[in-house]
N, C-alpha and C positions, 0 to 999 in steps of 0.2 A: 530631836525629840522634845515634846513639850516639857516645862518644868514640872517638878513633882516627883521625879524619879521613875525608874522603868517599871516598878511593880504597879504603881498607881496608874501609869499610862497603859500598860498592858490590861490591866484589870477594866479600865473604862472602855478599852477598845473591844475586849472580848464580851464583855457583860451583855451587849446588845444582840449577839448572835443568836440565831435560832438553834434549838437543841439539834434539829437535823443537820444544820450547817456543821456544828462542832463534830458530831458523829461522822460526817463524810469527810471532814478534814483528817480526823484520826485514822479512818479507815484508809484513806489515800496514802498515808505515810507508813502505817503499820502493815497493811496488807498489800503493799504494792507489788512485791515480787510474785506472790501467789496469783494476784489478779492479772499480771502480765502474762504469766504461763496460760491462764484461761483465755485471754484475748487472743494470744498467738494461735491457739488451737481453733478458735472460732473464726479467725480472720481467713482460714483456708477454706471454709465451707463454700463460698461461691464457686470455686473451681469444680466442686463435687456435685453440683445440682445445675438444673437449668435456670438461667436468668431471663425472666419474661418481663418485657416492657408492656405496661398496661395501654390499651387503645382508648381513644376517646377523651383524652386529657389534653386540653389546649390552653395556651396562654395568649392574651392580648399582649403586644409589645410592652415591656416594662421600661423603666427609666434607663437610659444609657449612662456610661461613665465616660467622661472626658478627662483622660489622663495626661494628655499633651505629650505623647511619647515621640521622641525624635527618630526612633528606629526600631526594627523588629525586636532587637535584643537589648533595648534600653527601657529602664523603668524609673519613674519618678513617683515616690511616695514621701509624704510629710516633708516635701521640699528638699529631698535628698535624691540626686540622680545617680544612677549607676548604669553603665554600658558594659555589656558582656560580649565576649567574642562569639561569632555565630555558632549556635548550638552548644554553648558552654555556660549556660546559667548556673551560677553558684546558689543553689536553693538554700544553703545554710547561711551564707553570708554573715559570718559571725563578727565581722567588723561593723555591722549595722545595728542600730537600736532595734530592740525586739518588736516594736510597733511596725518598723519597716519590713522586717521579716515577715511578720504576720501578714501585711498587705501584699506581699509577693505571693503568699500561698492562698490569699482569698480568690485569686483568678477574676477580679473585677476586669482584668484586660479583655476578657471574652465579651464584655459589653462595651468596650471602647469603640467609638464610632470610627476611629482612625485606623483601627487594625484589620488587616485583611484576614479572610477566612482561612487561607492556607497557613498564615502565621499562627493562628489559634490552634490549628491541628498539630503543628510542630511543637508547641508549647505544651499541649496535652500529652503527647507522646513522650517528651523529654521529662516532664514532671513524674509521670508514672515509672518511668525507667529509673529515676534516681532517688525516688522517695518511697522506699518500702514501708510497710506497716510499722509505726512507732518512731519513724524519723523525727528528730527534734523540730519543734515548731510546726512543721507541716502537719502532724498528726495530733496536735493539741485540739481539744474539742471546739473551741471557738473558730479558728481557721477552717476546720473540717466543716462546721455548720455553714459557714458563708460559701465555702467552695462547693459543697453539695448543691446548694441553691443556684449558684452561677452555672455549674455544669448542667444541671437539669434545664435551665432556661436556654442554654446553648443548644443542648441535644434536642429541645422541644421546638426549635425553629423549623419551619416548614422545610427549608432547604437542606437541613441536616437530618430529618428523621429517617429517611431511607439510607443512610450511610454511616450508621453508628457502628464503630468498631467493637468487636467482642471485648478486647482488652480495656477499652474505656468503661464499659458497662460493668466488667468484672471489678475494675478499681472503684467505680462509683458504689457499687454494692457493698465492697469490703469497707469503705469508708463509713457508710451508714451503720453497718454491723459494729464497727469499732465505736462510732458515736453512741450508739445504744448502750454500750457497756461503760461509757464514760460522761454521762450526763453530768452537767456542772451543778450538782445540788449543794455543793460547798460554797459556791458563789451566788447562785440565784440571780435575780435582777435581769438585766438585758442579755447576759450570757445564756440563761436559762430559757429565755423567750427565743433566742436564735436557735437553741438546740431543738426546741419544740417545732419551730418553723422547718427546720431541715427535715426532721423525722415526717412531718406532714407531706412535705414535697417528695421525699423518698417514697413514702407509703402510697402516694397516688401515681408516681411515675412508674413504679415496678408493680407487678402482680405477684400472688403467691402468699404463703403463710407469713413469712418474714415481713413482707410489705404490709400486710393487714396488722400485724403487731405494732410495727413503727407508727402506722396511721393512728391506731388506738391509743398508743402512749402520748403521741404528740398532741392529739386532741384533748386528752386528759390534762396534760400540762397546761396547754393554752386556755382551756375552759376556766381554769383557776386564776392563771396569770393575767388574763386579759382585763378582768375587772380590777385586779390589784395593782397592775401596772399603769393603766389609763385611768387617770382620777376622773371624778365626776365632772370637772370643769374642762376636761379634754387634755390636760397636761400629763406628761410622762412622770412617773413617781421618783425618778432620779434627779429631777429638776434642772436638767441640762437641755437647752434648746437644741444642741447638736444631737444628743441621744433621743430627744423627742422626735427630731426629724428622722433618725434611723428607725425608731419604733413605728412611725407613721408609714414609712416605705414598706416596712415588714407587714403591717396590717393591710396595706393596699396590695402587696404581692400575694398574700394569703387570700384575699378576696378575689383577686384575679384568678387564682387557682381553683378556689372552691365553688365559686358562683356557677351555676348551671348543673352542678352535680346532683344526682338523684337521692343520694343517702340522706335520711332526715338530719343526721348529726351535721353533715356538711352544709345543708340548706340552713340550719339554725345558725351554724358559725357564720355563714356568709352574712346573715342579717345582723348579727352583732357587730361583725367587722365593719360593715357599711356605716352603722350608726356610730361606732367609735371613730372611724376615720373621718366622719363629718365633723365631730367635736374636735378631733386633733387638728384638722385643717384650720378651724376657727382659731384655736389656741395659737397655732404657728404663725398665723397672719398677724395676730395681735402682738406676737413677740418679735416682729420683723420691723427693722428701721426703715425710714424712707428710702435708704440706699438699696433696699430689696434684700438685705441679708440679716441673718439672725442676731439676736442679742448674745453676748459672750459670757453669761453667768456660769459658775461652776465650770467643769470640764467642757468647754465648747470652743470651737475654732472653725474658721472658714475652710472650705475645700476638702472637707471630709465626707460629708453627706450631701445629698442633693439640695439645691437651693429651694427656698419656699415657693417661688413661682412654678418651678418644676414639679413639686410635689402637689401643688394645687392643681396643675394642668393634668397630671396623672389621675387624680381623684376625679376630675370632670370628665375624663376620657372613659373611665371605668363606670362611673355612677350616672353619667348622663344629666348631671346638674351642676350649676355653678358653685364654686366654692364660696364660703361665707364672706360677704362684703367687709371692707375694713374702713368705711367712712365714719364710724363712731368716734367721738371725742374721748371716750374712756372705756376701758375694759378692766373688770376685776376677775381674777382667777384665784379665789380663795382656798382652793384645795392644794394647788401647787404653791401658792403664795406669792403670786406676781400681780402687780398693779400698773396699769399703763394709762398715761395721760397724752392726748394728742389734741390739743384745743384748735390748732390751725394745721392746714396741709403742710407737710414738710417738717413738722415738729413731732417729737415723740420722746417721752420720758418713761423709763421702765424701771421700776422699783422692785427689789427682791425683799420679801418679807416672809420667806417660807422656810421649812426646816431643812436639815442638811440632806434630806432624801430618806429612803427607807432606812430605818434605824439600823437594821441587821446588814446594810450594805451601803455605807457612805462613801465609797471609794472615789466617786467623782465629784464630792462635795467640796466647796471652798468656805472660807471664813468670811462670808459676805452679806450677812442679813442686815438690811436697811442701806445697802449699797444701791447705786442706780447708774444708768446710762442715759445720755441726753443727745438727741439730734435737733439742730436748728437749721432752717433754710435747706433742708434735704441732706445735711452733712453731719457726720458724728462729730460732737464737740467734747463731751465728757465721756470717757470709755472705761470699760473694765480692762484689767491687765491681760485677760485672755488665758491661753493655754499654750505653752511652748514645747513641752515634752512630758512623757509619762515616767521617765527615769527620775529617781530622786536626785535632788541637787539644789543649788542656790536659787535658780530661776523657777524650778518647780515649787520650792517653798515660798517664793514671792507671790507667784500666781495664786497659790492656794491660801496664803496667810492674809491677815487683815491689812498689811501694808500695801497689797496690790489691789485694794478696792476703795471705793469712795464712800467710806463710812467713818466711824470714830473708834479709835483704839484706845484702851486704857492701860496705863502702865506698861506699855509696849508688848501686851499679850494679844493672842489671837482670841476672838469671841468663842470659836470652836477650835479645839486642840487637834488640828490637822498635822499630821507628821507621816514620814516616810513618803513613799510615792502615792499610796492610796489608803492611808490609815486616818482614822479619826477617834480620839479618845473622848474627853468630856466635850459635849456638843451644846451649842446655843439652841434655844427653842423660841420661836416666835411667841409672843404673849397675846397679841392681837394685830390686826391689820384691816383696814377698810378704806374705801375710796368713795367719795360721792361728789355730786355737783351741787354747788350753792349758788345763791342769788347773783345775777349778772354774769353768768358763765364761769364763775370761779370754780376750780377743781381743787378738792382738798383730799389729802391723804394723811393717815396717821398709823403708826405701828410701833412695836416695842419687841425687845428680846431679852433674855435672861442670862446671856453668855458670860457676863462678868459677876455674876452673883457668888462665884467661888472666891473673889477677891475680898480682902478686908472691906468692911462697910457695905458689902453686897450691892455693887452699883447695878443699876438697871438703866438700859439706854432707850429712850423714847425718841422718835423722830416724826415731825409734821412737816408736810410739803403743801404750800399754798401757791397755785398758779393762777394769777389774775392778770389777763391782757398781756402786757409785756413785762411783768415782774413775776419772778419765781423766787419764792422764799422757803429756805430749808432750815428748820429750827430743831436744834438737838437739845433735848432735856436729859440730864444724867441724875437719877435719884439715887440715894444711899448716903453713906456716911464716910468719915476719913478724908484724908487728903491724897490726891492722885494726880498723875500726869495724863493729860488727855491730848489726843492729836486727831485732827480732822484733815482729810485729804481729798483732792479732786485731780484726777488724771485727764490731762488735755491731749486730744488727739495729736500725733506727732506732726501732721501736715499743717498744723495751725501755728501761729506765732502769738506770743504773749508779752505784753508790755506791763510792767509793774511801775506805777507812778504814785505821785502824792504821797511821798514818804512811806512807801511800801504798803499803802492802804487800798489801792485800786488796781485790779488787774483787768487788762483790756485784751480780749481774744479776738484774733483777726484771721481771715483766710485772704492772703494777699492784702489788699487794701480794704476789703469788705469787714467792717466791724460786726462780729457775731453776738457778742455779749460783753457786758462789764460786771465784774465780780468783786464783791465787797464782803467783809464780815459784817454780821448783824450788829455787833457791838462797836464797829468802826475801828477795831484793832488792826495790827499790822499783819501782813501776809508774807510768807517766804516761799521761795521756789527751790525745788529740788528735783533730782532726776528719778525717774521710774522707768518701768518697761512696759511696752505694749506688744502683745504677742498674738496677733489676729489669726495666725496659722501656726501649725506645728513646724518647728524649725526656723520660725521668723522671729526675731527679737529686735524691736526698735526702741531706742531711747526716747522717752516722752517726758515732757515737763510735768511736774506734779505741784499744784498749788496746795499750800498746807498752813496750819497754824497749830502752835502748841501752847497749852496751858500747863505750866509746871506747878507742882505742889499746890494744887487747887482743891479747895474744900468743896465737898458735895452737900447739898445739891447744886447743879451747875446748869446754866443756860447759855447757849451759843448757836452758831451756825453761819449760813451764808445767804446772800441776796444776790440773785443773777438777774440783771437788767437786759432784756433782750432788744436788738435793734431791728 
């Protein structure tokens, strides 16, 4: 927990919540027993009425999932593999992390290209038999929302439409009724968007009064959330490239479902979704490194969501137009707070100068303003530490804290007080951020944040980045008063080697024998090396070298930084 005591920490954590969130949190705790009785009564309704599947709703094939399953009863999620005896899936799997269990209940396996249709049928029957309403994990609103959409996509395949079992439809209907009573209004953000998406899918898949109500509520939620969650520059408001990819696929799925529908509300939604998706694809491609994969800012990891090229291809297939080109030398995304330099093919520097996310839901935020990632010659060189897990612990704290990023820490504190698995108390705010091109093709970025103003002397961190030809200069300026300990870090990709020479003043970064960069301090001072972690995927933690320098008992104002000479 951050310094300052539990009262201050909790106060600054809770103060940003919306009033409706607080009310819903209280309601969920105080009224849980009475609400469970109501849900149990309602959940029986599908057996007492006719369940009708709506006709005329068709989906173009959506994105597949490649889960690399070794067998029918084997599952791999977040790099944890579990094999079950045939027909004996342990749906509760209490020995696994919650995120693993969630993935088990999402039923992404129905979209796994390597899974046979008869295997999907057995899994559906097995899940329904062993997961009655209210079963732990399985019936939480988020996995219900993802499972509803995956089941409907599976049921809507041409080869499956004529052979839907009554038990499947009854279970699906029951799950949507349950979801309707458990919308995640206490969390909002991407969970709320997923809830709305599932209601719209259910409302268009089924016919009848219940389905009409689901559709109306889903459209009501989505109408407001679409403009709030997708910012004017095309980025998702949680500022995670991974969650951006998830939200983009959601928008494309909804466009896939709603386009061609006659209802005015659905035609209007289709137009908005197409426009939003175009902007989101442009943002995603700007935030993609030359290796074709996303930047790892905030909670982001490879292998969870579809790859950028897959999402761009899905957009092109649905919309009949090419995704935004990526030949520019720079992109500014001022609403999300990301700035991208790419002066030559194979190079890319992505700088984070955005807020923690929506103030009322910073659960996926990191303490990383003015941090950056750098690719050279098509290869990642300076990396973000990534995201290893969602459970609280040493690695989670490293990934979220200042030590896990390529920025400056002051007095060993985090610029934003991230704590627990998904909490944030006092948080840094960007003061400004801008990127432009100057004479001779020079790219110049500057930005600042106020995360350390709570410390004595009220320090403010400013960073300027100048990229001219083969020289990249990173200048840090710390305004304020008093004496402080300052530390600057650069995480080097673990596949690279680093040699520090010339009395610890020059660091040479190589891939095999190829020199990629030479790194020195601006003031010519010494550099030391330490170990850090690089977590590009959930469940993967690789030791990486971190170049750093420390200025102890340093009076402010201060100037320092790095010079990276490119080969």
